[in-house]
C-alpha positions, 0 to 999 in steps of 0.5 A: 246275991246271984242277980247281983253278980250277974249285974257286976259280972256284965258290967265289968265285961261291957267296961272291958271292951269299952276299954279295947274301943276306946283303946283302939280308937286312941291308937288308930288316932295317933297312927293316922298322925305318924308322918309317912316321911318325917322329912316332908314335914313343918312344925311340931308334932308333939305339941301340934294343935292341928293336922294339916296333909297335903296329898301331892304329885310334883306332876299335877300343875295345880297342886305346885300352885298351892305350893307355889304359893306357900314358898312365895309367902314362906316367912308368913305361912311358918309364923303365921300358920306352922308357929302361931296356930301350932299347925302340923303340915305334912305333903304327903308325896306320890306318883299318882300321875304315875299309876293312873296314866302310865298305859297312856302315854310316856309322858307319865313316868314324868310322876314316877322320876319326880317322886324318885328323886325328891323322895332320894332328897328327903331321904338326905334331909334336904326335901324341901330345898329340892321340892321348891327348885323343880317346881320353880324350874318345872314353871320356868321351863313349861307352866310358865310357857301354858305347857301342862297348865290342864288336861287341855294343854300341851303336855310337858314332854317325857322327860330324861332323869337328870332333867330332875337329878341336875336340881340335886346339884344346887342344894348346899349340903346335899351329898350328890353322889349318895344322892345319884346312887339312891336315884338310880337303884331306884332305893326310895321305890317301895316307900313311894309305892306303898304311900301312893297306894295308901293315898289312892285309898284316901283321896276320892278324887285324886291330887290335890287332896287336902286333909285339915284338920277335920275339913277335907276338899280337892283341886286348888283354884289357881290362876297362873302369874297371880301369886298373890291371889293364889296365896288368898286362895291358899289362907281361904283353904288353910283357914277353913280347916280351923274353923271347922 
């Protein structure tokens, strides 16, 4: 009788700890899928069957190439991937290049300033409009001329804060005075620092770094002035997550 009681007690204890482990795992999974910034997402998180994360930095040229490929095929991307394949997509924006290279030259501040402006635009739910416009501006002014396209090219110079702020003036529905105050006062600095620190613990080789369901990869094999090629490469990455 006592042996039976001991067995029952052991089963109950094991079962209780098993419950705690499973509960912690479920909680951890849910927390991992919590958006870092809900304004930098696409899709419905509640009904999503796939979760894709893009760790990036506005001043990272091949991060920009991936983003430009999606922007150039915006309708197709949203229909074929976000809607049809039920993907929740989040762009996890950092100023990682600033953190890594701030001691190597003044131009690293571009990463910090770009992120500050993008986060302040996101604060008014205008992130995607700002993000796509600043990437288009960087492409026109620098990348299309072979500047800042890789580690061997001429570097993009240190840009004034107004270079990044001026983009916001053209965005409908954005309160520029509120936006400008947000940027000038560094209101998003803590959020940027927190997210960049988290990203640096996740991305083993810098940005771009992609987590597409169970498939992870870094880098992007794009070609300058080859929009269709870039889109085909982007689709390969997106589809790799679905295949896994």
